[in-house]
All heavy atoms as an XYZ file, in Angstrom:
973
protein
N      44.907     59.948     -4.553
C      44.095     60.840     -5.440
C      42.615     60.579     -5.222
O      41.820     61.497     -5.173
C      44.482     60.588     -6.887
C      43.638     61.368     -7.872
S      43.839     60.867     -9.603
C      43.076     59.286     -9.570
N      42.225     59.297     -5.111
C      40.812     58.948     -4.938
C      40.289     59.484     -3.609
O      39.230     60.154     -3.557
C      40.585     57.406     -5.010
C      41.046     56.887     -6.378
C      39.142     57.063     -4.746
C      40.346     57.483     -7.571
N      41.013     59.236     -2.586
C      40.638     59.767     -1.221
C      40.494     61.290     -1.249
O      39.467     61.847     -0.795
C      41.661     59.345     -0.171
C      41.404     59.909      1.218
C      40.478     59.361      2.016
C      42.036     61.072      1.612
C      40.200     59.881      3.286
C      41.742     61.611      2.854
C      40.879     61.003      3.703
O      40.582     61.525      4.913
N      41.471     61.959     -1.793
C      41.430     63.455     -1.900
C      40.232     63.946     -2.661
O      39.590     64.905     -2.315
C      42.716     63.998     -2.469
C      43.904     63.878     -1.552
C      45.194     64.431     -2.216
C      46.339     64.283     -1.298
N      47.585     64.755     -1.900
N      39.908     63.242     -3.768
C      38.761     63.618     -4.582
C      37.453     63.518     -3.780
O      36.638     64.391     -3.767
C      38.701     62.774     -5.849
C      37.399     62.831     -6.627
C      37.221     64.219     -7.178
N      35.949     64.300     -7.982
C      35.412     65.406     -8.419
N      35.996     66.554     -8.141
N      34.359     65.334     -9.106
N      37.266     62.364     -3.108
C      36.005     62.155     -2.363
C      35.896     63.197     -1.229
O      34.800     63.702     -0.941
C      35.961     60.731     -1.831
C      35.796     59.670     -2.902
C      35.877     58.273     -2.268
C      34.482     59.827     -3.705
N      36.978     63.482     -0.543
C      36.965     64.404      0.611
C      36.687     65.842      0.094
O      35.968     66.611      0.777
C      38.284     64.345      1.422
C      38.376     65.483      2.399
C      38.394     62.981      2.112
N      37.234     66.179     -1.014
C      37.092     67.557     -1.563
C      35.769     67.768     -2.264
O      35.334     68.949     -2.392
C      38.257     67.831     -2.538
N      35.082     66.789     -2.702
C      33.820     66.881     -3.420
C      32.756     67.339     -2.471
O      32.363     66.597     -1.548
C      33.496     65.532     -4.085
C      32.289     65.619     -4.971
O      31.395     66.467     -4.798
O      32.209     64.787     -5.942
N      32.156     68.454     -2.725
C      31.148     69.026     -1.841
C      29.827     68.223     -1.841
O      29.010     68.336     -0.911
C      30.848     70.466     -2.219
C      32.038     71.367     -1.925
C      31.771     72.803     -2.323
O      30.656     73.140     -2.746
O      32.702     73.657     -2.139
N      29.638     67.361     -2.855
C      28.431     66.490     -2.858
C      28.553     65.288     -2.012
O      27.571     64.597     -1.722
C      28.048     66.062     -4.303
O      29.055     65.191     -4.790
C      27.915     67.307     -5.206
N      29.771     64.962     -1.591
C      30.021     63.797     -0.698
C      29.958     64.393      0.735
O      30.911     65.043      1.199
C      31.411     63.176     -0.967
C      31.511     62.759     -2.454
C      31.647     62.008     -0.016
C      30.573     61.654     -2.862
N      28.849     64.179      1.405
C      28.628     64.787      2.715
C      28.827     63.815      3.875
O      28.483     64.180      5.022
C      27.234     65.397      2.799
O      26.261     64.352      2.566
C      27.049     66.533      1.725
N      29.362     62.630      3.576
C      29.582     61.617      4.620
C      31.052     61.523      4.910
O      31.891     61.820      4.047
C      28.998     60.305      4.154
C      27.663     60.420      3.639
C      26.468     60.332      4.367
C      27.217     60.623      2.288
N      25.387     60.558      3.543
C      25.832     60.722      2.277
C      27.966     60.780      1.064
C      25.103     60.915      1.075
C      27.247     61.005     -0.090
C      25.813     61.039     -0.077
N      31.437     61.091      6.090
C      32.883     60.912      6.373
C      33.510     59.871      5.409
O      32.845     58.845      5.100
C      32.906     60.391      7.778
C      31.582     60.642      8.384
C      30.597     60.746      7.240
N      34.721     60.151      5.004
C      35.472     59.261      4.089
C      36.747     58.823      4.797
O      37.481     59.649      5.383
C      35.815     59.974      2.759
C      36.630     59.076      1.884
C      34.537     60.523      2.066
N      36.960     57.542      4.783
C      38.126     56.983      5.489
C      38.951     56.088      4.560
O      38.359     55.384      3.721
C      37.691     56.101      6.680
C      36.932     56.860      7.681
C      35.510     56.879      7.691
C      37.551     57.621      8.635
C      34.818     57.557      8.620
C      36.873     58.329      9.621
C      35.441     58.288      9.580
N      40.258     56.076      4.763
C      41.106     55.123      4.134
C      40.846     53.772      4.856
O      40.731     52.752      4.166
C      42.593     55.534      4.266
C      43.554     54.554      3.621
O      43.105     53.654      2.829
O      44.736     54.615      3.841
N      40.739     53.794      6.103
C      40.369     52.616      6.929
C      39.595     53.157      8.133
O      40.128     53.861      8.950
C      41.598     51.845      7.391
C      41.346     50.565      8.085
C      40.603     49.480      7.268
N      41.210     49.267      5.943
C      40.395     48.992      4.844
N      39.128     48.885      4.942
N      40.930     48.811      3.718
N      38.320     52.824      8.247
C      37.489     53.297      9.302
C      37.690     52.494     10.588
O      38.000     51.308     10.517
C      35.981     53.252      8.901
N      37.493     53.132     11.723
C      37.536     52.434     12.987
C      36.306     51.479     13.028
O      35.234     51.839     12.544
C      37.376     53.517     14.129
C      37.465     52.891     15.494
O      36.447     52.367     15.981
O      38.569     52.985     16.140
N      36.519     50.302     13.619
C      35.364     49.341     13.623
C      34.162     49.882     14.356
O      33.022     49.422     14.071
C      35.965     48.163     14.407
C      37.402     48.264     14.270
C      37.714     49.734     14.144
N      34.326     50.860     15.212
C      33.203     51.450     15.966
C      32.611     52.704     15.222
O      31.808     53.413     15.858
C      33.586     51.763     17.361
C      34.114     50.547     18.158
C      33.107     49.386     18.155
O      31.920     49.590     18.301
N      33.658     48.195     17.874
N      33.061     53.054     14.074
C      32.633     54.232     13.336
C      31.105     54.245     13.163
O      30.530     53.221     12.703
C      33.309     54.289     11.954
C      32.851     55.456     11.092
C      33.107     56.803     11.723
O      34.186     57.024     12.313
N      32.220     57.700     11.627
N      30.514     55.337     13.493
C      29.062     55.501     13.336
C      28.760     55.600     11.803
O      29.496     56.184     10.994
C      28.562     56.782     13.989
C      28.550     56.683     15.484
O      28.472     55.530     16.018
O      28.605     57.711     16.168
N      27.659     54.982     11.411
C      27.182     55.055     10.006
C      26.319     56.301      9.846
O      25.743     56.735     10.830
C      26.385     53.813      9.672
C      27.209     52.553      9.714
S      26.181     51.169      9.259
C      26.942     49.902     10.217
N      26.206     56.808      8.654
C      26.812     56.401      7.372
C      28.238     56.861      7.219
O      28.630     57.874      7.758
C      25.884     57.015      6.347
C      25.409     58.264      6.977
C      25.310     57.926      8.449
N      29.037     56.132      6.424
C      30.361     56.514      6.090
C      30.826     55.827      4.813
O      30.202     54.827      4.378
C      31.345     56.284      7.264
C      31.627     54.849      7.582
C      32.680     54.159      7.007
C      30.852     54.142      8.531
C      32.912     52.828      7.341
C      31.104     52.866      8.884
C      32.136     52.202      8.229
N      31.938     56.307      4.309
C      32.550     55.775      3.083
C      33.964     55.287      3.415
O      34.660     55.975      4.156
C      32.563     56.845      1.946
C      31.148     57.238      1.592
C      33.343     56.323      0.752
C      31.084     58.462      0.700
N      34.375     54.193      2.857
C      35.684     53.674      3.091
C      36.320     53.140      1.802
O      35.648     52.515      0.992
C      35.585     52.486      4.128
C      36.873     51.902      4.526
C      36.639     50.794      5.586
O      35.769     49.938      5.411
O      37.347     50.859      6.591
N      37.592     53.417      1.617
C      38.298     52.857      0.502
C      38.410     51.358      0.655
O      38.763     50.851      1.764
C      39.725     53.470      0.367
C      39.764     54.993      0.197
C      41.221     55.401      0.013
C      38.896     55.461     -0.941
N      38.101     50.625     -0.391
C      38.091     49.147     -0.299
C      39.303     48.556     -1.006
O      40.267     49.220     -1.320
N      39.198     47.302     -1.370
C      40.355     46.560     -1.955
C      40.597     47.094     -3.369
O      39.755     47.707     -3.978
C      39.930     45.116     -1.986
C      38.485     45.074     -1.597
C      38.062     46.389     -1.051
N      41.818     46.821     -3.858
C      42.245     47.188     -5.180
C      43.017     46.026     -5.826
O      43.806     45.366     -5.114
C      43.152     48.436     -5.124
C      43.694     48.883     -6.417
C      44.520     50.123     -6.336
O      44.884     50.512     -5.207
O      44.862     50.702     -7.345
N      42.736     45.788     -7.077
C      43.437     44.753     -7.799
C      44.162     45.437     -8.952
O      43.562     46.204     -9.706
C      42.388     43.694     -8.343
C      43.065     42.616     -9.123
O      43.991     41.899     -8.599
O      42.683     42.385    -10.317
N      45.465     45.149     -9.119
C      46.306     45.832    -10.133
C      46.814     44.740    -11.086
O      47.329     43.734    -10.639
C      47.437     46.601     -9.524
C      48.233     47.292    -10.605
C      46.914     47.632     -8.505
N      46.650     44.971    -12.391
C      47.174     44.038    -13.422
C      47.948     44.849    -14.452
O      47.625     46.017    -14.726
C      46.017     43.316    -14.075
C      45.225     42.455    -13.163
C      44.090     41.761    -13.911
O      43.922     41.842    -15.105
N      43.326     40.979    -13.191
N      48.884     44.192    -15.004
C      49.694     44.789    -16.087
C      48.736     45.070    -17.233
O      47.850     44.306    -17.566
C      50.774     43.792    -16.593
C      51.573     44.299    -17.736
C      52.491     43.276    -18.320
O      52.867     42.373    -17.607
O      52.837     43.427    -19.493
N      49.012     46.197    -17.903
C      48.184     46.550    -19.099
C      49.080     47.289    -20.085
O      48.798     48.348    -20.593
C      47.034     47.492    -18.642
C      45.980     47.619    -19.737
O      45.879     46.743    -20.593
O      45.276     48.681    -19.738
N      50.218     46.673    -20.419
C      51.166     47.258    -21.346
C      50.584     47.095    -22.783
O      49.860     46.178    -23.106
C      52.517     46.528    -21.359
C      53.247     46.775    -20.036
O      52.835     47.629    -19.259
O      54.296     46.029    -19.814
N      50.933     48.069    -23.634
C      50.536     48.035    -24.994
C      51.693     48.598    -25.830
O      52.315     49.588    -25.485
C      49.281     48.904    -25.224
C      48.589     48.698    -26.538
O      48.911     47.733    -27.235
O      47.705     49.531    -26.866
N      52.011     47.971    -26.898
C      53.148     48.302    -27.815
C      54.176     49.266    -27.227
O      55.186     48.812    -26.760
C      52.614     48.837    -29.167
C      51.873     47.736    -29.969
C      51.474     48.244    -31.302
O      52.056     49.168    -31.825
O      50.493     47.633    -31.794
N      53.879     50.553    -27.176
C      54.895     51.507    -26.670
C      54.534     52.163    -25.385
O      55.111     53.157    -24.988
C      55.145     52.545    -27.757
S      53.702     53.509    -28.216
N      53.536     51.585    -24.697
C      53.028     52.187    -23.425
C      53.167     51.170    -22.326
O      52.639     50.057    -22.494
C      51.604     52.688    -23.512
C      51.502     53.791    -24.615
C      51.090     53.174    -22.209
C      50.065     54.157    -24.936
N      53.724     51.574    -21.201
C      53.764     50.686    -20.027
C      52.671     51.209    -19.100
O      52.636     52.340    -18.776
C      55.159     50.790    -19.327
O      56.173     50.384    -20.247
C      55.179     49.892    -18.087
N      51.775     50.255    -18.749
C      50.704     50.727    -17.855
C      50.122     49.657    -17.009
O      50.554     48.466    -17.081
N      49.208     50.020    -16.171
C      48.528     49.130    -15.279
C      47.021     49.417    -15.259
O      46.610     50.597    -15.453
C      49.080     49.211    -13.830
O      49.087     50.551    -13.430
C      50.468     48.620    -13.727
N      46.283     48.401    -15.010
C      44.829     48.492    -14.894
C      44.473     48.295    -13.414
O      44.830     47.208    -12.881
C      44.183     47.440    -15.800
C      42.669     47.474    -15.740
O      42.044     47.918    -14.794
N      42.062     46.955    -16.785
N      43.882     49.260    -12.781
C      43.569     49.172    -11.365
C      42.049     49.048    -11.204
O      41.270     49.980    -11.553
C      43.952     50.478    -10.645
C      45.440     50.734    -10.670
N      46.232     50.732     -9.587
C      46.280     50.960    -11.711
C      47.465     50.947     -9.870
N      47.533     51.102    -11.193
N      41.579     47.907    -10.692
C      40.184     47.726    -10.369
C      40.069     47.986     -8.870
O      40.659     47.275     -8.084
C      39.705     46.324    -10.687
C      38.233     46.035    -10.446
C      37.331     46.893    -11.309
C      37.922     44.597    -10.660
N      39.385     49.115     -8.494
C      39.310     49.481     -7.122
C      37.853     49.644     -6.640
O      36.936     49.840     -7.485
C      40.094     50.735     -6.806
C      39.625     52.032     -7.403
C      38.762     52.841     -6.725
C      40.000     52.378     -8.671
C      38.294     54.025     -7.283
C      39.590     53.601     -9.258
C      38.715     54.362     -8.547
N      37.693     49.495     -5.406
C      36.384     49.450     -4.777
C      36.203     50.521     -3.726
O      37.127     50.771     -2.922
C      36.195     48.037     -4.142
C      34.913     47.837     -3.398
C      34.789     46.417     -2.978
O      34.977     45.464     -3.802
N      34.537     46.163     -1.725
N      35.063     51.143     -3.675
C      34.650     52.047     -2.643
C      33.525     51.383     -1.878
O      32.509     50.946     -2.486
C      34.168     53.416     -3.201
C      35.229     54.046     -4.117
C      33.813     54.388     -2.084
C      36.515     54.366     -3.497
N      33.644     51.263     -0.570
C      32.647     50.622      0.283
C      31.869     51.708      1.003
O      32.422     52.701      1.537
C      33.288     49.707      1.291
C      33.937     48.462      0.673
O      33.230     47.807     -0.084
O      35.135     48.218      0.882
N      30.578     51.550      1.080
C      29.722     52.519      1.746
C      28.854     51.785      2.736
O      28.376     50.700      2.425
C      28.821     53.260      0.738
C      29.540     53.920     -0.432
C      29.690     53.004     -1.614
C      28.895     55.198     -0.789
N      28.624     52.365      3.896
C      27.830     51.707      4.980
C      26.755     52.641      5.419
O      26.991     53.871      5.594
C      28.779     51.336      6.107
C      29.830     50.361      5.699
C      31.083     50.796      5.246
C      29.624     48.980      5.706
C      32.033     49.930      4.842
C      30.586     48.065      5.375
C      31.792     48.560      4.900
O      32.789     47.676      4.508
N      25.544     52.098      5.620
C      24.437     52.845      6.067
C      23.566     52.021      7.006
O      23.378     50.845      6.774
C      23.618     53.432      4.910
C      22.954     54.711      5.260
N      21.978     54.876      6.217
C      23.127     55.947      4.703
C      21.602     56.098      6.259
N      22.279     56.808      5.368
N      22.940     52.643      7.947
C      22.081     51.903      8.905
C      20.610     52.262      8.786
O      19.890     52.137      9.702
C      22.571     52.136     10.361
C      22.596     53.616     10.708
O      22.338     54.469      9.907
N      22.924     53.868     11.945
N      20.193     52.660      7.605
C      18.788     53.006      7.405
C      17.965     51.704      7.226
O      18.474     50.656      6.825
C      18.620     53.805      6.119
C      19.136     55.227      6.251
C      18.268     56.040      7.171
O      17.034     55.825      7.267
N      18.809     57.050      7.808
N      16.715     51.776      7.542
C      15.788     50.691      7.347
C      15.307     50.718      5.903
O      14.167     50.929      5.636
C      14.639     50.722      8.339
N      16.204     50.491      4.969
C      15.896     50.503      3.535
C      17.160     50.908      2.844
O      18.103     51.372      3.406
N      17.107     50.715      1.484
C      18.315     50.938      0.697
C      18.379     52.286      0.043
O      19.387     52.635     -0.551
C      18.363     49.869     -0.396
C      18.584     48.467      0.108
S      18.682     47.278     -1.228
C      16.967     46.828     -1.433
N      17.330     53.082      0.095
C      17.318     54.357     -0.656
C      18.431     55.303     -0.272
O      19.105     55.813     -1.163
C      15.955     55.045     -0.490
N      18.669     55.490      0.979
C      19.768     56.428      1.424
C      21.121     55.920      0.966
O      21.981     56.697      0.546
C      19.741     56.619      2.934
N      21.331     54.602      1.035
C      22.600     54.045      0.572
C      22.767     54.224     -0.903
O      23.860     54.570     -1.394
C      22.720     52.579      0.963
C      23.970     51.814      0.512
C      25.199     52.422      1.239
C      23.825     50.368      0.790
N      21.757     53.989     -1.672
C      21.805     54.187     -3.111
C      22.085     55.626     -3.477
O      22.801     55.884     -4.441
C      20.536     53.701     -3.778
C      20.453     52.169     -3.750
C      19.130     51.695     -4.445
C      19.078     50.207     -4.452
N      17.860     49.743     -5.134
N      21.599     56.593     -2.704
C      21.877     57.990     -2.926
C      23.425     58.190     -2.726
O      24.066     58.961     -3.494
C      21.105     58.926     -1.942
C      19.674     58.973     -2.314
O      19.290     58.626     -3.458
O      18.878     59.450     -1.436
N      23.951     57.635     -1.661
C      25.408     57.723     -1.397
C      26.183     57.140     -2.564
O      27.177     57.740     -3.050
C      25.794     57.001     -0.133
C      25.298     57.607      1.157
S      25.685     56.547      2.602
C      27.508     56.660      2.657
N      25.757     55.965     -3.035
C      26.485     55.266     -4.098
C      26.406     56.137     -5.376
O      27.434     56.212     -6.094
C      25.891     53.899     -4.349
C      26.062     52.966     -3.143
S      25.095     51.440     -3.239
C      25.979     50.529     -4.507
N      25.309     56.760     -5.635
C      25.184     57.602     -6.842
C      26.114     58.771     -6.742
O      26.747     59.167     -7.761
N      26.288     59.360     -5.555
C      27.154     60.500     -5.387
C      28.607     60.100     -5.639
O      29.386     60.876     -6.270
C      27.022     61.106     -4.017
N      29.001     58.954     -5.170
C      30.344     58.445     -5.393
C      30.616     58.159     -6.863
O      31.607     58.525     -7.412
C      30.658     57.193     -4.529
C      31.928     56.485     -4.955
C      30.732     57.553     -3.031
N      29.621     57.531     -7.521
C      29.752     57.251     -8.959
C      29.945     58.630     -9.726
O      30.831     58.695    -10.568
C      28.524     56.530     -9.488
C      28.577     56.289    -10.947
C      27.273     55.665    -11.488
C      27.340     55.568    -12.987
N      26.079     55.158    -13.559
N      29.091     59.574     -9.456
C      29.192     60.860    -10.136
C      30.527     61.567     -9.880
O      31.057     62.192    -10.701
C      28.052     61.746     -9.781
C      26.697     61.327    -10.390
C      25.598     62.343    -10.124
N      25.291     62.490     -8.772
C      24.480     61.703     -8.025
N      23.876     60.665     -8.627
N      24.279     61.908     -6.745
N      31.056     61.396     -8.656
C      32.325     62.053     -8.293
C      33.481     61.448     -9.053
O      34.417     62.148     -9.418
C      32.531     61.954     -6.793
O      33.685     62.603     -6.425
N      33.538     60.106     -9.230
C      34.719     59.478     -9.733
C      34.636     59.070    -11.217
O      35.690     59.003    -11.850
C      35.036     58.261     -8.901
C      35.429     58.542     -7.432
C      35.673     57.205     -6.695
C      36.669     59.410     -7.371
N      33.456     58.807    -11.737
C      33.352     58.336    -13.154
C      33.872     59.490    -14.100
O      33.390     60.578    -14.040
C      31.913     58.003    -13.486
C      31.748     57.476    -14.859
N      32.250     56.293    -15.288
C      31.100     58.023    -15.971
C      31.979     56.110    -16.570
N      31.300     57.185    -16.967
N      34.841     59.137    -14.850
C      35.507     60.095    -15.799
C      36.189     61.251    -15.098
O      36.465     62.275    -15.755
C      34.509     60.620    -16.860
C      34.024     59.566    -17.790
O      34.816     58.695    -18.176
N      32.775     59.628    -18.217
N      36.543     61.107    -13.863
C      37.297     62.166    -13.135
C      38.651     62.301    -13.752
O      39.415     61.323    -13.904
C      37.412     61.778    -11.638
C      38.288     62.687    -10.851
C      37.993     64.043    -10.757
C      39.415     62.233    -10.232
C      38.777     64.932    -10.021
C      40.210     63.077     -9.457
C      39.911     64.398     -9.385
O      40.721     65.244     -8.669
N      39.048     63.541    -14.189
C      40.324     63.739    -14.889
C      41.411     64.031    -13.856
O      42.167     65.013    -14.021
C      40.017     64.937    -15.752
C      39.071     65.760    -14.936
C      38.167     64.725    -14.252
N      41.577     63.201    -12.865
C      42.551     63.471    -11.810
C      44.006     63.423    -12.339
O      44.271     62.952    -13.422
N      44.877     63.869    -11.506
C      46.312     63.903    -11.801
C      47.066     63.147    -10.751
O      46.746     63.212     -9.575
C      46.829     65.332    -11.892
C      46.280     66.080    -13.055
C      46.859     67.468    -13.209
O      47.990     67.649    -12.639
O      46.267     68.335    -13.845
N      48.071     62.361    -11.190
C      48.935     61.619    -10.362
C      50.280     62.271    -10.258
O      50.712     62.994    -11.170
C      49.048     60.177    -10.824
C      47.764     59.399    -10.944
C      48.008     58.069    -11.668
C      47.162     59.121     -9.576
N      50.995     62.032     -9.176
C      52.338     62.638     -8.997
C      53.390     61.972     -9.888
O      54.157     62.687    -10.512
C      52.766     62.473     -7.517
O      51.757     62.938     -6.680
C      54.045     63.177     -7.229
N      53.419     60.665     -9.944
C      54.488     59.999    -10.671
C      54.062     59.373    -11.948
O      54.958     59.094    -12.862
C      55.071     58.862     -9.798
C      55.658     59.344     -8.509
O      56.218     60.457     -8.516
O      55.577     58.673     -7.483
N      52.819     59.146    -12.203
C      52.359     58.473    -13.426
C      51.233     59.335    -14.047
O      50.850     60.363    -13.520
C      51.870     57.062    -13.140
C      52.997     56.176    -12.586
O      54.075     56.098    -13.182
N      52.751     55.601    -11.409
N      50.671     58.816    -15.166
C      49.595     59.572    -15.840
C      48.307     58.758    -15.783
O      48.282     57.560    -16.160
C      49.982     59.822    -17.285
N      47.256     59.407    -15.301
C      45.944     58.772    -15.271
C      45.396     58.860    -16.656
O      45.201     59.945    -17.237
C      45.058     59.483    -14.272
C      43.589     59.015    -14.257
C      43.477     57.563    -13.767
C      42.778     59.910    -13.317
N      45.102     57.715    -17.251
C      44.464     57.729    -18.598
C      42.994     57.862    -18.465
O      42.332     58.633    -19.199
C      44.834     56.401    -19.327
C      44.271     56.301    -20.687
N      43.074     55.743    -20.991
C      44.797     56.757    -21.882
C      42.855     55.817    -22.250
N      43.875     56.415    -22.864
N      42.342     57.076    -17.515
C      40.935     57.201    -17.361
C      40.465     56.532    -16.057
O      41.160     55.648    -15.559
C      40.169     56.569    -18.548
O      40.430     55.194    -18.584
N      39.316     56.948    -15.532
C      38.599     56.254    -14.446
C      37.211     56.071    -14.972
O      36.584     57.050    -15.445
C      38.571     57.061    -13.173
C      39.986     57.243    -12.558
C      37.649     56.397    -12.160
C      39.988     58.107    -11.299
N      36.710     54.889    -14.846
C      35.337     54.660    -15.258
C      34.647     53.706    -14.293
O      35.212     52.821    -13.694
C      35.287     54.022    -16.656
C      35.763     52.661    -16.799
C      35.588     52.041    -18.210
N      35.874     50.658    -18.225
C      34.995     49.688    -17.983
N      33.761     50.031    -17.658
N      35.386     48.435    -18.036
N      33.377     53.956    -14.091
C      32.499     53.168    -13.277
C      32.356     51.779    -13.899
O      32.128     51.659    -15.135
C      31.125     53.846    -13.112
C      30.046     52.966    -12.552
C      30.038     52.689    -11.167
C      29.134     52.429    -13.373
C      29.046     51.917    -10.642
C      28.107     51.601    -12.807
C      28.083     51.357    -11.456
N      32.388     50.726    -13.081
C      32.258     49.363    -13.573
C      30.967     48.780    -13.147
O      30.159     48.231    -13.944
C      33.467     48.496    -13.155
C      33.277     47.027    -13.544
C      34.736     49.041    -13.713
N      30.706     48.779    -11.823
C      29.460     48.162    -11.302
C      29.238     48.599     -9.880
O      30.176     49.059     -9.149
C      29.530     46.617    -11.364
C      30.390     45.994    -10.325
C      30.330     44.435    -10.350
N      30.676     43.860    -11.617
C      31.836     43.549    -12.044
N      32.917     43.792    -11.298
N      32.039     42.975    -13.228
N      27.990     48.409     -9.388
C      27.653     48.637     -7.994
C      26.782     47.541     -7.499
O      26.086     46.908     -8.260
C      27.006     49.994     -7.811
O      25.803     50.083     -8.511
N      26.913     47.284     -6.190
C      26.137     46.200     -5.561
C      25.684     46.690     -4.164
O      26.440     47.334     -3.504
C      27.074     44.959     -5.341
O      27.604     44.589     -6.602
C      26.268     43.773     -4.813
N      24.450     46.291     -3.803
C      23.963     46.604     -2.463
C      23.775     45.280     -1.738
O      23.190     44.336     -2.273
C      22.565     47.336     -2.504
C      22.002     47.487     -1.122
C      22.752     48.721     -3.176
N      24.330     45.212     -0.527
C      24.249     43.991      0.326
C      23.642     44.342      1.635
O      23.929     45.394      2.239
C      25.656     43.456      0.566
C      26.497     43.205     -0.686
C      27.987     43.067     -0.299
C      26.018     42.000     -1.400
N      22.802     43.481      2.121
C      22.293     43.634      3.485
C      23.312     42.952      4.446
O      23.712     41.817      4.145
C      20.902     43.097      3.667
C      20.298     43.468      4.991
C      18.796     43.128      5.062
O      18.330     42.262      4.397
N      18.076     43.918      5.826
N      23.689     43.655      5.470
C      24.595     43.056      6.410
C      23.990     41.897      7.192
O      22.753     41.775      7.264
C      25.087     44.136      7.409
C      25.910     45.213      6.753
C      27.279     44.738      6.316
O      28.218     44.722      7.165
O      27.419     44.319      5.155
N      24.788     40.993      7.720
C      24.252     39.823      8.443
C      23.307     40.176      9.580
O      22.427     39.380      9.962
C      25.466     39.112      8.935
C      26.562     39.501      8.000
C      26.214     40.893      7.588
N      23.429     41.403     10.159
C      22.541     41.754     11.246
C      21.119     42.047     10.788
O      20.220     42.228     11.624
C      23.139     42.986     11.981
C      23.214     44.260     11.161
O      22.652     44.262     10.041
O      23.897     45.182     11.602
N      20.871     42.076      9.448
C      19.528     42.302      8.955
C      19.047     43.721      9.056
O      17.923     44.017      8.708
N      19.894     44.609      9.488
C      19.516     46.074      9.682
C      20.317     46.971      8.811
O      19.796     47.803      8.112
C      19.691     46.454     11.184
C      18.871     45.584     12.081
C      19.396     47.914     11.376
C      19.204     45.707     13.539
N      21.635     46.816      8.781
C      22.528     47.692      8.112
C      22.795     47.260      6.676
O      22.589     46.084      6.320
C      23.838     47.790      8.858
C      23.688     48.346     10.251
O      22.994     49.349     10.435
N      24.285     47.701     11.247
N      23.172     48.221      5.816
C      23.428     47.954      4.432
C      24.885     48.342      4.084
O      25.466     49.278      4.628
C      22.485     48.760      3.533
C      21.119     48.216      3.578
C      20.136     48.689      4.482
C      20.719     47.188      2.724
C      18.895     48.149      4.538
C      19.411     46.655      2.761
C      18.520     47.143      3.648
O      17.284     46.630      3.690
N      25.430     47.595      3.136
C      26.786     47.817      2.648
C      26.668     47.963      1.143
O      26.184     47.080      0.471
C      27.634     46.587      3.006
C      29.045     46.586      2.498
N      29.845     45.482      2.531
C      29.770     47.505      1.847
C      30.999     45.723      2.013
N      30.993     46.971      1.588
N      27.157     49.061      0.612
C      27.215     49.267     -0.802
C      28.646     49.122     -1.329
O      29.582     49.501     -0.661
N      28.764     48.573     -2.498
C      30.062     48.406     -3.163
C      29.990     49.080     -4.511
O      29.121     48.815     -5.300
C      30.430     46.904     -3.325
C      31.688     46.722     -4.105
C      30.464     46.222     -2.013
N      30.896     50.024     -4.751
C      30.997     50.690     -6.053
C      32.381     50.469     -6.583
O      33.358     50.768     -5.959
C      30.657     52.188     -5.922
C      30.663     52.836     -7.332
C      29.369     52.433     -5.252
N      32.451     49.815     -7.789
C      33.721     49.457     -8.362
C      34.063     50.330     -9.588
O      33.145     50.660    -10.377
C      33.801     47.984     -8.756
C      33.757     47.091     -7.558
C      33.797     45.618     -8.002
O      33.247     45.225     -8.979
N      34.430     44.783     -7.189
N      35.301     50.678     -9.657
C      35.850     51.486    -10.785
C      37.051     50.855    -11.351
O      37.780     50.062    -10.699
C      36.184     52.873    -10.276
C      35.056     53.684     -9.744
C      34.682     53.592     -8.439
C      34.347     54.527    -10.559
C      33.583     54.302     -7.936
C      33.243     55.226    -10.075
C      32.913     55.141     -8.740
N      37.329     51.232    -12.613
C      38.597     50.816    -13.262
C      39.377     52.056    -13.640
O      38.779     52.976    -14.160
C      38.257     50.026    -14.548
C      39.430     49.601    -15.351
C      39.069     48.917    -16.641
O      38.397     49.583    -17.451
O      39.412     47.734    -16.764
N      40.639     52.089    -13.243
C      41.515     53.223    -13.610
C      42.661     52.646    -14.425
O      43.299     51.690    -14.053
C      42.065     53.872    -12.338
N      42.931     53.298    -15.574
C      44.014     52.917    -16.429
C      45.172     53.956    -16.191
O      44.931     55.179    -16.304
C      43.608     52.903    -17.887
C      42.516     51.929    -18.246
C      42.140     51.991    -19.694
C      42.919     50.480    -17.877
N      46.311     53.455    -15.811
C      47.442     54.278    -15.438
C      48.635     54.020    -16.353
O      49.014     52.852    -16.617
C      47.927     54.013    -13.997
C      46.775     53.997    -12.992
C      49.075     54.948    -13.597
C      46.120     55.369    -12.803
N      49.158     55.089    -16.947
C      50.416     54.951    -17.774
C      51.606     55.244    -16.811
O      51.636     56.208    -16.119
C      50.445     55.990    -18.893
C      49.573     55.646    -20.020
C      49.745     56.633    -21.157
O      50.863     57.042    -21.465
O      48.684     56.985    -21.763
N      52.542     54.309    -16.834
C      53.756     54.447    -16.017
C      54.741     55.421    -16.646
O      54.941     55.387    -17.916
C      54.458     53.087    -15.787
O      53.544     52.239    -15.128
N      55.375     56.220    -15.833
C      56.437     57.068    -16.322
C      57.713     56.288    -16.254
O      58.282     56.059    -15.133
C      56.527     58.334    -15.397
C      57.570     59.297    -15.867
O      58.154     59.075    -16.952
O      57.855     60.260    -15.160
N      58.224     55.860    -17.373
C      59.451     55.040    -17.393
C      60.640     55.819    -17.904
O      61.650     55.229    -18.209
C      59.208     53.772    -18.229
C      58.857     54.105    -19.660
C      58.233     52.844    -17.579
C      58.910     52.939    -20.596
N      60.540     57.101    -17.962
C      61.689     57.917    -18.464
C      62.774     58.049    -17.467
O      62.656     57.780    -16.315
C      61.193     59.282    -18.884
O      60.488     59.934    -17.851
């Protein structure tokens, strides 16, 4: 659902990958790691998904990368997406970080979100 949302969003003008080729030209967006934890509550079976979107840019400065990060945040924060097997309760922006790559030229942006999912146990 996240990949489909980013690819379909007309404000996301950079290539989006589930896993980019190591030689992929920048800028691009890549799905990052995900951490899933149980989040059951009285009569609801659910999970809390902390997921990351990684962004890469080769500009001599952070402004272009921050623009990309803002577009991803706007696209996913409070996105009312639908899942095939379970119910999406919410997606919310958690934090973002800008890192300079070890080469001293390229930048890596990290945008993290939390998604609460209700499991269909019927």
